[in-house]
VMD Tcl script that draws the C-alpha trace (Angstrom):
set ca {
  {140.47 85.72 134.16}
  {141.17 84.30 137.59}
  {139.01 84.88 140.31}
  {137.68 81.24 141.76}
  {135.09 83.23 144.10}
  {133.07 84.85 141.52}
  {129.70 84.03 141.28}
  {126.81 84.44 138.39}
  {123.37 85.60 140.44}
  {120.38 84.31 139.03}
  {118.21 86.76 137.58}
  {115.10 85.10 138.79}
  {114.08 88.21 141.05}
  {112.60 85.73 143.07}
  {115.11 83.42 143.15}
  {118.77 85.78 143.25}
  {120.51 82.45 143.51}
  {124.73 82.74 143.53}
  {126.37 80.16 140.65}
  {129.27 78.94 139.72}
  {130.45 81.11 136.18}
  {130.69 77.32 134.28}
  {126.57 76.85 135.02}
  {124.18 77.56 131.60}
  {120.60 77.21 134.44}
  {120.46 78.39 138.07}
  {120.89 75.40 140.39}
  {118.45 76.31 141.98}
  {115.34 77.60 139.90}
  {116.68 76.40 136.37}
  {116.35 79.48 135.35}
  {119.14 79.96 132.13}
  {121.97 82.40 133.35}
  {122.53 84.93 130.49}
  {126.34 85.82 130.30}
  {126.23 89.45 129.03}
  {129.99 90.35 128.32}
  {130.63 94.22 127.87}
  {132.78 96.51 125.88}
  {133.84 99.27 128.11}
  {134.55 102.49 126.05}
  {137.60 104.21 127.88}
  {140.87 105.99 127.63}
  {143.09 104.33 130.05}
  {145.25 101.33 129.09}
  {142.42 99.01 130.68}
  {139.31 98.94 132.45}
  {141.46 96.99 135.85}
  {142.99 93.85 136.04}
  {141.69 89.92 134.82}
  {139.34 88.64 138.04}
  {138.94 92.37 139.64}
  {135.08 93.10 140.29}
  {133.93 96.61 139.29}
  {131.14 98.32 141.21}
  {130.52 94.69 142.96}
  {128.93 93.33 140.07}
  {131.41 93.93 137.09}
  {134.07 90.93 136.57}
  {136.94 92.20 134.60}
  {137.88 89.48 131.74}
  {140.37 91.19 129.64}
  {141.48 94.74 129.56}
  {138.12 96.49 128.16}
  {136.15 92.97 128.94}
  {133.68 93.05 131.33}
  {131.02 90.16 132.40}
  {128.01 91.52 134.34}
  {127.60 89.21 137.17}
  {124.02 90.86 138.15}
  {121.82 90.86 135.11}
  {118.91 90.55 136.68}
  {119.59 93.85 138.65}
  {119.07 97.40 136.38}
  {122.07 99.38 135.31}
  {123.50 103.01 135.80}
  {122.09 105.00 133.14}
  {123.96 107.99 131.63}
  {122.68 111.12 131.77}
  {121.85 111.74 128.03}
  {121.97 115.44 128.49}
  {125.19 115.89 128.97}
  {126.79 113.36 126.59}
  {126.48 113.42 122.71}
  {128.27 110.11 122.33}
  {125.45 107.86 123.85}
  {122.88 109.59 121.30}
  {124.33 107.99 118.85}
  {124.42 104.86 120.18}
  {120.74 105.13 120.50}
  {119.72 106.99 117.20}
  {121.44 103.33 115.37}
  {119.60 101.44 117.45}
  {117.83 100.23 113.76}
  {121.34 99.04 112.66}
  {122.02 97.27 116.25}
  {123.11 93.74 114.29}
  {126.43 95.89 112.92}
  {126.54 98.48 116.12}
  {126.56 97.63 119.82}
  {123.58 99.56 121.76}
  {124.20 101.39 125.04}
  {124.08 98.67 128.23}
  {124.91 101.35 130.83}
  {127.54 103.41 133.01}
  {130.37 102.33 135.32}
  {131.91 104.36 137.58}
  {135.13 103.64 139.37}
  {135.51 104.48 142.83}
  {139.13 105.60 142.65}
  {138.89 107.51 140.03}
  {139.32 111.18 141.10}
  {137.73 112.74 137.89}
  {134.94 110.11 138.36}
  {134.38 109.66 134.50}
  {131.76 107.80 133.36}
  {132.98 104.82 131.62}
  {130.18 103.61 128.69}
  {129.27 100.13 128.58}
  {128.40 98.44 125.55}
  {126.39 94.92 125.19}
  {126.82 92.23 122.23}
  {130.38 93.54 121.43}
  {131.67 91.50 118.90}
  {133.54 88.93 120.64}
  {134.32 85.37 120.51}
  {133.40 83.13 123.54}
  {134.40 79.39 124.35}
  {132.10 78.44 127.08}
  {134.38 75.33 127.71}
  {137.16 76.79 128.55}
  {135.91 80.40 130.19}
  {138.10 82.51 127.31}
  {136.75 85.23 125.57}
  {138.34 86.92 122.66}
  {137.94 90.05 120.34}
  {136.31 89.18 116.80}
  {138.68 89.37 113.61}
  {139.66 92.42 112.60}
  {137.71 92.57 108.69}
  {141.23 93.07 107.49}
  {142.97 89.90 109.04}
  {139.75 88.07 108.12}
  {139.69 88.97 104.85}
  {142.62 86.92 103.13}
  {140.35 83.75 104.24}
  {136.90 84.90 103.08}
  {135.22 83.52 100.05}
  {134.06 85.99 97.38}
  {131.12 86.44 98.29}
  {131.79 87.06 101.91}
  {134.37 89.86 100.44}
  {131.57 91.47 98.81}
  {129.52 90.91 100.99}
  {131.12 92.66 103.84}
  {131.96 95.55 101.45}
  {128.20 95.53 100.71}
  {127.66 95.78 104.35}
  {129.66 98.95 104.84}
  {128.36 100.53 101.90}
  {124.90 100.49 103.61}
  {126.28 101.70 107.12}
  {128.24 104.66 105.28}
  {125.26 107.05 105.29}
  {123.52 106.31 108.38}
  {126.71 106.46 110.02}
  {128.13 110.01 108.44}
  {124.37 111.39 109.30}
  {125.72 110.87 113.18}
  {129.26 112.45 112.47}
  {130.58 108.74 113.08}
  {131.53 107.30 109.53}
  {135.30 107.07 110.88}
  {134.01 104.15 112.63}
  {134.13 102.38 109.36}
  {137.81 103.62 108.67}
  {139.41 101.95 111.79}
  {140.41 98.45 111.16}
  {140.63 97.91 114.99}
  {136.74 98.99 115.40}
  {135.67 97.28 111.72}
  {135.15 93.76 112.88}
  {133.46 90.68 111.37}
  {131.43 87.86 113.37}
  {130.96 85.05 110.43}
  {129.20 86.95 107.72}
  {128.27 89.78 109.54}
  {130.70 93.46 110.20}
  {130.22 93.96 113.63}
  {131.36 97.59 114.95}
  {133.54 97.23 118.10}
  {132.34 100.87 119.58}
  {131.77 104.54 117.06}
  {134.81 106.78 116.15}
  {133.50 110.35 116.43}
  {134.92 111.77 112.84}
  {137.03 115.10 113.02}
  {136.12 118.41 112.06}
  {136.36 117.47 108.39}
  {133.42 115.68 106.73}
  {134.49 112.36 105.70}
  {134.31 111.89 102.06}
  {133.02 108.18 99.74}
  {136.83 108.86 98.37}
  {138.33 107.96 102.00}
  {136.45 104.90 101.87}
  {138.08 103.69 98.34}
  {141.76 104.49 99.87}
  {140.86 102.62 102.85}
  {139.54 99.70 101.07}
  {142.55 99.75 98.42}
  {144.89 98.31 101.48}
  {142.28 95.11 100.61}
  {143.06 94.56 96.98}
  {146.48 92.56 97.65}
  {144.31 89.74 99.36}
  {141.31 89.93 97.42}
  {139.82 86.40 95.60}
  {140.71 86.06 92.20}
  {137.15 86.34 91.30}
  {136.71 89.51 92.63}
  {139.90 91.20 92.64}
  {139.51 93.60 89.64}
  {136.22 94.24 91.00}
  {136.94 95.85 94.16}
  {139.90 97.79 92.21}
  {137.79 99.51 89.96}
  {135.10 99.87 92.44}
  {138.03 101.67 94.95}
  {139.60 103.83 92.34}
  {135.54 105.12 91.16}
  {135.36 105.81 94.88}
  {138.89 107.75 94.77}
  {137.66 109.62 91.84}
  {134.18 110.45 92.27}
  {132.72 108.27 89.76}
  {130.97 106.63 92.36}
  {129.28 109.55 94.02}
  {126.36 108.12 96.70}
  {126.70 105.41 99.19}
  {123.13 104.29 97.27}
  {125.28 104.23 93.65}
  {128.12 102.39 95.75}
  {125.39 99.90 96.89}
  {123.91 99.13 93.63}
  {127.08 98.65 91.92}
  {128.08 95.88 94.86}
  {124.29 94.22 94.40}
  {125.67 93.79 90.90}
  {128.63 92.03 91.44}
  {127.04 89.88 94.33}
  {124.53 88.83 91.35}
  {126.83 87.46 89.35}
  {128.66 85.65 92.29}
  {125.15 84.62 93.23}
  {125.28 82.10 90.37}
  {128.41 79.87 92.59}
  {125.79 79.19 95.37}
  {123.00 77.15 95.37}
  {120.54 77.43 98.52}
  {118.32 74.84 99.51}
  {115.18 76.27 101.97}
  {113.13 74.56 104.46}
  {110.18 76.02 105.94}
  {107.82 74.90 109.20}
  {105.01 76.50 111.23}
  {103.51 75.92 114.72}
  {100.73 77.85 116.43}
  {98.92 77.13 119.40}
  {96.39 78.74 121.70}
  {98.44 78.45 124.61}
  {97.28 77.43 128.58}
  {95.52 80.84 128.84}
  {93.66 81.69 126.07}
  {90.23 80.60 124.67}
  {91.17 81.51 120.97}
  {93.72 81.29 118.73}
  {93.94 84.68 117.33}
  {97.70 84.15 115.57}
  {97.81 83.06 112.06}
  {100.65 81.61 110.39}
  {101.80 80.51 106.81}
  {102.15 78.06 105.74}
  {99.62 76.78 107.51}
  {100.58 75.15 111.20}
  {102.44 71.79 110.62}
  {102.95 72.00 107.38}
  {106.55 71.92 106.32}
  {107.56 73.40 102.65}
  {110.67 72.93 100.76}
  {112.15 75.05 97.74}
  {112.96 73.37 94.99}
  {110.60 71.64 94.23}
  {108.68 74.20 95.74}
  {109.22 77.66 93.42}
  {108.61 80.08 96.02}
  {109.44 80.19 99.90}
  {107.19 83.02 102.06}
  {107.01 82.55 105.57}
  {104.21 84.90 107.41}
  {103.60 85.57 111.34}
  {100.92 87.60 112.35}
  {99.65 88.31 116.10}
  {96.00 89.26 116.04}
  {94.53 92.02 118.29}
  {91.19 92.81 119.17}
  {90.38 89.97 121.52}
  {86.71 88.63 120.80}
  {86.63 91.10 118.54}
  {88.08 89.81 115.46}
  {92.12 89.17 116.26}
  {91.61 85.96 114.16}
  {90.04 87.43 111.24}
  {92.57 90.43 111.09}
  {95.61 87.77 111.21}
  {93.98 85.33 108.51}
  {92.64 88.27 106.12}
  {96.52 90.06 106.38}
  {97.66 86.22 105.43}
  {95.35 85.40 102.90}
  {96.33 89.30 101.12}
  {100.09 89.61 101.10}
  {100.22 85.56 99.63}
  {98.17 86.66 96.97}
  {100.29 90.12 96.59}
  {103.51 88.42 97.25}
  {102.83 85.18 94.81}
  {102.99 87.66 91.63}
  {106.30 89.03 92.48}
  {107.60 85.38 92.52}
  {107.26 84.53 89.81}
  {109.59 87.54 88.01}
  {113.22 85.84 87.74}
  {115.40 86.77 90.52}
  {118.07 88.55 87.43}
  {115.16 91.11 86.46}
  {114.52 92.05 89.60}
  {115.25 95.40 91.18}
  {116.39 94.71 95.27}
  {115.52 98.25 96.34}
  {111.71 98.60 94.45}
  {110.63 94.62 95.56}
  {111.51 95.87 99.18}
  {109.16 98.68 98.43}
  {106.45 96.18 96.43}
  {106.44 94.15 100.21}
  {105.91 96.92 101.86}
  {102.77 98.03 99.48}
  {101.84 94.11 100.05}
  {101.27 95.12 104.03}
  {100.01 98.02 102.99}
  {96.85 96.29 101.16}
  {96.32 94.44 103.46}
  {96.60 97.08 106.20}
  {93.84 98.67 104.30}
  {91.68 95.83 103.72}
  {91.72 95.41 107.58}
  {90.91 99.25 107.99}
  {87.96 99.48 105.72}
  {86.39 96.29 107.02}
  {86.84 97.97 110.37}
  {84.85 100.61 109.09}
  {82.20 98.97 107.63}
  {81.87 97.37 110.97}
  {81.78 100.79 112.87}
  {84.65 99.95 115.19}
  {85.95 102.44 116.90}
  {89.24 102.84 119.26}
  {90.26 99.65 121.40}
  {87.34 98.04 119.09}
  {89.19 97.87 116.12}
  {91.05 94.82 115.14}
  {93.80 94.58 113.94}
  {97.67 92.59 113.73}
  {101.22 92.34 114.10}
  {103.07 91.16 111.06}
  {106.79 89.66 110.41}
  {107.42 88.09 107.20}
  {110.87 86.08 105.32}
  {111.30 85.96 102.02}
  {113.90 84.16 100.55}
  {115.23 85.16 97.02}
  {118.56 83.57 95.65}
  {121.62 84.78 97.94}
  {119.19 87.16 100.04}
  {116.39 87.31 102.55}
  {113.56 89.83 102.67}
  {112.22 90.86 105.98}
  {109.26 92.86 106.34}
  {107.23 93.60 109.90}
  {105.13 95.37 111.36}
  {104.26 95.54 114.94}
  {106.27 93.54 117.63}
  {106.49 90.10 116.07}
  {110.33 89.70 115.58}
  {112.49 87.91 113.25}
  {115.39 86.44 114.78}
  {118.99 85.26 112.75}
  {120.84 82.17 113.68}
  {124.19 81.17 112.73}
  {127.09 79.61 113.58}
  {128.70 82.47 115.47}
  {125.36 83.89 117.35}
  {121.56 84.96 117.48}
  {120.66 88.14 116.14}
  {117.55 89.91 116.42}
  {116.68 91.78 113.31}
  {113.93 93.65 113.29}
  {112.83 96.10 116.17}
  {109.52 96.34 118.09}
  {107.11 98.53 116.83}
  {106.70 100.09 120.78}
  {106.70 103.02 122.61}
  {110.37 101.28 124.31}
  {111.94 101.44 120.85}
  {110.71 104.79 119.95}
  {112.09 106.52 122.98}
  {115.18 104.74 122.27}
  {115.41 105.22 118.43}
  {114.69 109.49 119.29}
  {117.56 109.61 121.75}
  {115.60 109.76 125.06}
  {116.83 106.72 126.81}
  {118.51 103.86 126.79}
  {116.90 100.03 126.15}
  {117.27 98.84 129.44}
  {115.90 101.98 131.18}
  {113.04 102.37 128.55}
  {111.56 98.89 128.89}
  {111.06 99.97 132.63}
  {109.10 102.97 131.83}
  {104.61 102.43 131.98}
  {103.30 102.09 128.74}
  {106.64 100.60 127.48}
  {105.27 97.48 125.02}
  {102.34 99.66 123.82}
  {102.30 99.35 120.01}
  {102.99 102.60 118.03}
  {101.40 100.94 114.70}
  {99.90 97.86 113.54}
  {97.78 96.78 110.48}
  {94.21 97.96 110.45}
  {94.50 100.98 112.71}
  {93.87 103.04 110.35}
  {94.84 103.98 106.57}
  {97.74 102.89 105.11}
  {99.10 106.50 104.50}
  {99.99 106.53 108.40}
  {101.37 103.36 108.24}
  {105.95 102.55 108.21}
  {106.34 99.04 107.35}
  {110.35 98.47 107.98}
  {111.63 95.84 105.43}
  {115.37 95.15 104.92}
  {117.46 92.59 103.28}
  {120.13 90.07 104.21}
  {123.24 88.80 101.98}
  {123.21 85.11 102.86}
  {126.97 83.53 102.51}
  {126.57 80.67 104.53}
  {123.63 78.44 106.75}
  {121.11 80.10 108.28}
  {118.35 79.96 110.47}
  {115.69 81.96 110.50}
  {112.78 82.41 113.45}
  {109.58 84.49 112.84}
  {107.73 84.66 116.17}
  {104.81 85.92 117.68}
  {105.44 88.05 121.93}
  {104.21 84.23 122.95}
  {107.47 83.36 122.65}
  {109.68 86.64 122.24}
  {108.64 87.91 125.62}
  {110.89 87.42 128.86}
  {113.77 86.91 126.29}
  {113.10 83.48 125.69}
  {114.81 83.64 122.38}
  {117.64 84.95 124.06}
  {117.89 82.17 126.67}
  {117.08 78.83 124.47}
  {118.56 79.74 120.90}
  {121.41 78.25 121.35}
  {120.32 74.67 123.08}
  {117.32 74.43 120.60}
  {118.41 76.37 117.76}
  {121.68 75.77 117.24}
  {121.80 72.36 116.62}
  {119.84 72.33 113.05}
  {122.93 73.81 112.11}
  {125.00 71.63 113.62}
  {123.05 68.69 111.89}
  {121.60 67.50 114.95}
  {117.95 67.72 114.80}
  {115.25 69.11 112.40}
  {113.35 72.01 112.66}
  {109.77 69.92 112.87}
  {111.48 69.03 116.00}
  {112.69 72.49 116.84}
  {109.07 74.39 116.21}
  {107.44 71.77 118.71}
  {109.92 72.26 120.98}
  {110.38 76.00 120.85}
  {105.87 76.04 121.65}
  {106.29 73.57 124.41}
  {108.87 76.27 125.85}
  {107.18 79.30 125.21}
  {104.09 77.35 126.98}
  {105.40 76.28 129.51}
  {108.15 79.31 130.18}
  {105.85 82.22 129.51}
  {102.42 81.09 128.72}
  {100.64 84.36 128.96}
  {99.35 84.37 125.22}
  {99.38 82.44 121.95}
  {102.42 81.43 120.77}
  {103.22 81.22 116.62}
  {106.60 80.38 115.25}
  {107.94 79.79 111.88}
  {111.04 78.80 111.79}
  {113.38 79.38 107.66}
  {116.43 76.95 107.17}
  {117.95 78.29 104.54}
  {121.47 75.66 103.32}
  {124.03 76.98 101.02}
  {126.36 75.04 98.74}
  {128.97 77.38 97.22}
  {131.78 76.97 95.19}
  {134.43 79.94 93.94}
  {133.91 80.60 90.66}
  {135.88 80.19 88.18}
  {135.18 83.71 85.90}
  {136.21 87.04 87.09}
  {133.71 89.84 88.10}
  {133.70 93.57 86.52}
  {132.33 96.42 88.54}
  {130.15 98.03 85.75}
  {129.89 102.03 86.27}
  {127.44 103.49 84.13}
  {128.66 107.44 83.27}
  {126.42 109.55 85.21}
  {124.59 106.84 87.00}
  {122.23 105.54 84.65}
  {121.16 102.19 84.20}
  {119.13 99.81 81.55}
  {115.83 99.45 83.69}
  {112.41 100.55 82.91}
  {112.44 104.52 82.90}
  {108.86 105.69 85.03}
  {109.32 109.07 83.83}
  {108.61 107.92 80.00}
  {105.40 106.28 81.51}
  {104.08 109.61 82.78}
  {100.97 109.38 80.34}
  {99.78 106.19 81.86}
  {97.84 107.31 84.43}
  {96.78 104.07 85.65}
  {100.53 103.95 86.73}
  {101.03 107.49 88.02}
  {97.18 107.35 90.00}
  {98.26 104.22 91.73}
  {100.04 104.42 94.84}
  {101.53 101.21 94.34}
  {103.86 99.96 91.99}
  {105.49 96.81 90.63}
  {108.67 95.03 90.91}
  {110.83 97.29 88.24}
  {111.81 94.24 85.55}
  {114.06 94.31 82.87}
  {112.32 94.02 79.77}
  {112.91 91.32 77.30}
  {112.35 92.99 73.83}
  {109.13 90.91 72.28}
  {109.38 90.01 68.09}
  {107.74 93.48 66.70}
  {104.21 92.55 65.41}
  {103.51 92.91 61.50}
  {100.16 94.71 61.16}
  {97.71 93.44 58.92}
  {94.32 93.99 57.06}
  {91.35 92.10 56.73}
  {91.33 91.20 53.02}
  {87.61 92.47 51.78}
  {88.66 96.02 53.10}
  {91.73 96.07 50.86}
  {89.83 96.31 47.47}
  {87.07 98.94 48.37}
  {90.80 101.05 50.12}
  {92.03 100.62 46.42}
  {88.86 102.35 44.59}
  {88.96 104.97 46.98}
  {92.50 105.91 46.39}
  {92.01 105.72 43.09}
  {89.10 108.40 43.03}
  {91.36 110.61 45.26}
  {94.10 110.23 43.30}
  {92.42 110.93 39.76}
  {90.39 113.75 41.77}
  {93.38 115.55 42.51}
  {94.92 115.73 39.00}
  {91.42 117.21 37.23}
  {91.44 120.34 40.31}
  {95.07 120.83 38.84}
  {93.66 120.98 35.35}
  {91.21 123.09 35.89}
  {93.37 125.95 37.84}
  {94.95 129.20 36.74}
  {97.84 128.65 35.23}
  {99.15 132.15 37.15}
  {98.44 130.32 40.84}
  {101.14 129.65 42.78}
  {102.96 126.10 41.63}
  {102.27 123.50 44.57}
  {106.13 123.72 45.61}
  {105.98 127.14 46.70}
  {105.18 128.20 49.94}
  {101.26 128.70 50.68}
  {99.85 130.59 53.44}
  {99.07 128.36 55.96}
  {95.66 127.23 56.93}
  {94.50 127.62 60.50}
  {93.98 124.75 62.80}
  {92.77 124.35 65.14}
  {95.09 124.96 68.37}
  {95.36 121.85 70.60}
  {96.58 123.13 73.89}
  {99.20 119.90 75.31}
  {97.91 118.68 78.78}
  {101.00 118.90 81.05}
  {101.69 115.05 82.22}
  {100.45 114.87 85.92}
  {103.21 115.47 88.46}
  {104.04 112.33 91.06}
  {107.30 111.21 92.61}
  {107.82 108.66 89.61}
  {108.64 111.34 87.57}
  {109.97 114.29 89.94}
  {111.33 117.48 89.27}
  {113.14 120.26 90.61}
  {110.95 123.30 90.70}
  {108.16 121.06 92.13}
  {106.45 121.26 95.19}
  {106.15 118.45 98.00}
  {103.74 118.00 100.81}
  {103.95 116.35 103.72}
  {100.68 114.17 104.83}
  {102.19 113.30 107.94}
  {104.48 114.05 110.57}
  {108.28 112.99 110.05}
  {110.60 113.15 112.17}
  {114.27 113.98 110.79}
  {117.64 111.94 111.67}
  {118.71 115.96 113.08}
  {116.30 115.17 115.89}
  {113.69 117.61 114.06}
  {110.25 117.48 112.87}
  {108.33 118.46 109.35}
  {104.56 118.91 110.68}
  {101.93 117.30 108.24}
  {100.88 120.14 105.60}
  {104.32 121.04 105.30}
  {105.39 122.50 102.19}
  {108.81 122.05 100.44}
  {110.60 123.22 96.97}
  {112.55 120.43 95.09}
  {116.28 121.84 94.50}
  {118.07 119.01 93.42}
  {118.27 115.67 93.32}
  {121.64 113.25 93.82}
  {122.95 111.82 91.64}
  {121.27 112.80 88.78}
  {120.17 111.16 86.79}
  {118.25 109.06 89.17}
  {120.04 105.70 90.18}
  {118.43 102.48 88.40}
  {117.99 101.30 92.50}
  {115.35 103.39 92.83}
  {116.51 105.10 95.46}
  {118.12 108.61 95.90}
  {118.52 112.43 98.13}
  {116.02 114.86 97.15}
  {117.08 118.07 98.58}
  {114.41 120.18 99.27}
  {114.09 124.14 100.84}
  {110.86 124.25 103.52}
  {108.76 127.15 102.31}
  {106.04 127.13 105.02}
  {104.87 124.98 107.23}
  {102.44 124.57 110.74}
  {103.67 124.76 114.06}
  {104.59 121.50 115.23}
  {102.35 120.43 117.76}
  {103.41 118.99 120.97}
  {102.73 114.77 121.10}
  {100.14 114.16 123.22}
  {100.81 111.04 125.92}
  {100.62 107.65 124.66}
  {97.85 105.32 125.59}
  {98.24 101.48 126.01}
  {95.63 101.17 122.50}
  {97.67 99.26 120.07}
  {96.16 101.97 117.72}
  {97.90 105.22 119.19}
  {100.79 106.09 117.50}
  {101.52 109.49 119.19}
  {104.68 109.85 120.59}
  {105.51 110.55 123.95}
  {105.07 114.02 125.91}
  {108.63 114.94 124.60}
  {108.30 117.22 121.13}
  {111.39 118.04 118.80}
  {111.61 121.49 116.91}
  {110.47 121.99 113.45}
  {112.13 123.33 110.45}
  {111.83 126.58 109.62}
  {111.30 128.30 106.71}
  {114.15 128.48 104.25}
  {115.92 125.97 105.91}
  {117.13 123.25 103.75}
  {116.69 119.57 104.16}
  {117.72 116.41 102.63}
  {115.29 113.57 102.02}
  {115.74 109.33 100.80}
  {113.13 108.67 98.12}
  {112.50 105.87 99.10}
  {111.43 107.30 102.77}
  {109.51 109.92 100.86}
  {107.43 107.17 99.32}
  {107.50 105.70 102.94}
  {105.78 108.80 104.42}
  {103.37 109.17 101.59}
  {103.98 112.62 100.55}
  {102.45 114.52 97.58}
  {103.56 116.57 94.90}
  {101.72 119.67 93.95}
  {99.99 119.18 90.22}
  {100.98 122.42 88.17}
  {97.57 124.40 88.25}
  {97.61 124.63 91.86}
  {99.07 127.71 92.97}
  {102.67 126.98 94.74}
  {102.68 128.22 98.31}
  {106.75 128.72 97.41}
  {107.62 131.87 96.54}
  {109.60 131.84 93.38}
  {113.11 131.22 93.19}
  {115.53 130.95 91.43}
  {117.42 128.19 92.66}
  {121.49 127.54 91.71}
  {122.61 124.00 91.67}
  {122.99 123.36 95.64}
  {125.81 121.59 97.73}
  {124.46 118.99 100.01}
  {122.94 120.25 102.94}
  {123.04 117.73 106.19}
  {121.37 114.80 105.78}
  {118.32 114.99 107.55}
  {116.70 111.54 106.10}
  {114.03 110.46 108.78}
  {115.25 107.86 111.33}
}
mol new
graphics top color blue
foreach p $ca { graphics top sphere $p radius 0.5 }
foreach p [lrange $ca 0 end-1] q [lrange $ca 1 end] { graphics top cylinder $p $q radius 0.2 }
display resetview
């Protein structure tokens, strides 16, 4: 890059001063200067010459890399109605940790075709500010040979998680393109999306792609990777869920070679403009928790809603309830926990907290804006994983030596617009009511609450920041992570000082709200294992876990919408039954008398009577009609009817309205996997007309979509939904004694319909 005249304009709308590219803060107003490096998606050999300024703002750094020199200005947005490509990026915003997002479009004045050039933000780039050089992140295939065993499987695990969502958008080939598939430390990052050809990509093609990694696989995992690759090619692994479970088992074996040390600090403050603090946190503000020696490390941040009406009550009630629930989960050894069910249990803990707050609102007759509520974000480190659950706009950030990544997506109107493919984020946040919450704890029944949970593999030191919007508003975390949080990882400061500093930044740079932060410092010691791990791929994808179907008679289990983390049972020794001594003697006399009476009756019976060993006419016995086991999602079977109780937004831009009835056609894989998650294929029997959503208000309780509607599915149309998502949307199963609204149709085994999993 050679352009000494290029300057970086201050994003402060009241300043906008030009600054040298080497400056990190505005020389006039001290505002941090963001360096927004962009990736240009263009078919040409390059987008311009290094040093060239395009559209009076974009400085060409390299062939396809640009720097926005006026980051405070809005960008030109693409016409989404005419472009399929941006919609895939938008709908994949929940995966923005791996998939870059749309920044805007660029029109070149000297281009006769006036073709739009798509600009992507936060691509996998390595930036050296000291010498002002920018390089592409390493290709995964290139970085593979130098990675540890843990990291190699971690990368494959991330690809397995991305396969289904990318396949549903028709861009799974991005995971098979070595140029696009990049890494940034422990993270898999895509340079851009590649659209699939007309033929549907299948897992065997992923196995073929992975085979080229075998030669440089570490000795501990070489046999494992070869076995998994062949199993994909041969169809023994036939779903991404099954693949994830196999990789989970491999990572669990490697995890024994990794020793984590965890420290947590929290800090909350009322702020300069509020009279009371409605935020809450756990551990209590100012408390430093270390694991070990503590057996559990859990961080929670809540931002109360309701002002003097009780936001502080809601936030503290949420903290108290979730602590009680999670305390039971963390008593189970990690090796005995099913990760997918632990995620469900964390969401159930949030649901219980929600209902407690909601019930208190109902008891006090609070309505509308008078209802108290709270946002929530929590982090639970378990062995080599970090579990994150959130509701609302309190955020979690993941900071490594390579960057700062926001891992939660706000439950607000702007994020929902992007997720539905209606607008790019930079445009959506400019709309009225963009920051209005679409859900928070305490605003209604948990049946309409949809917490978001995720887990992240950790193979390097990291810091997780949980924060209320008192700090995260106005991009303060993005502005200050490098100067304030990164030094923790470099050993230059401690988390207690950093927590104090972040609260100070929130109060001085923002100051409009209460502020609460929690810092989770995860340090790891790793050594390459001497063992060779094995890939276990059971036939039919069954595993040794608790069989929920065998417990259908347990009405306590089935009637409760909550279920406990699945634990692998350790068979206890059988107990020998014994009778009290004072019962034994009478029993002997009774038995002897009964035997004597039997023989006397035989002697008195006529000789012509049938011998005792002949087949007598059976004596009619009272008929006890078998009572069928209650139907539930835990023992879901083909032919059953599912009823939706809430509106479900599907991945193909369609809706399932409430009170829709669907017949279960099949589940894949079958038998159901030990991970607890699988795809359920159904046909629509009947549904109500999809209503047009009402306009969203500023009320946090509002969960209505903007006044843009999506078509509903028609009767007989096929749909595929993940089992975990059916749990999340609280669908119900019609019992056998309820008349079925679906006509009786004998369905042959179905082929997989297009994935319509809820977004």
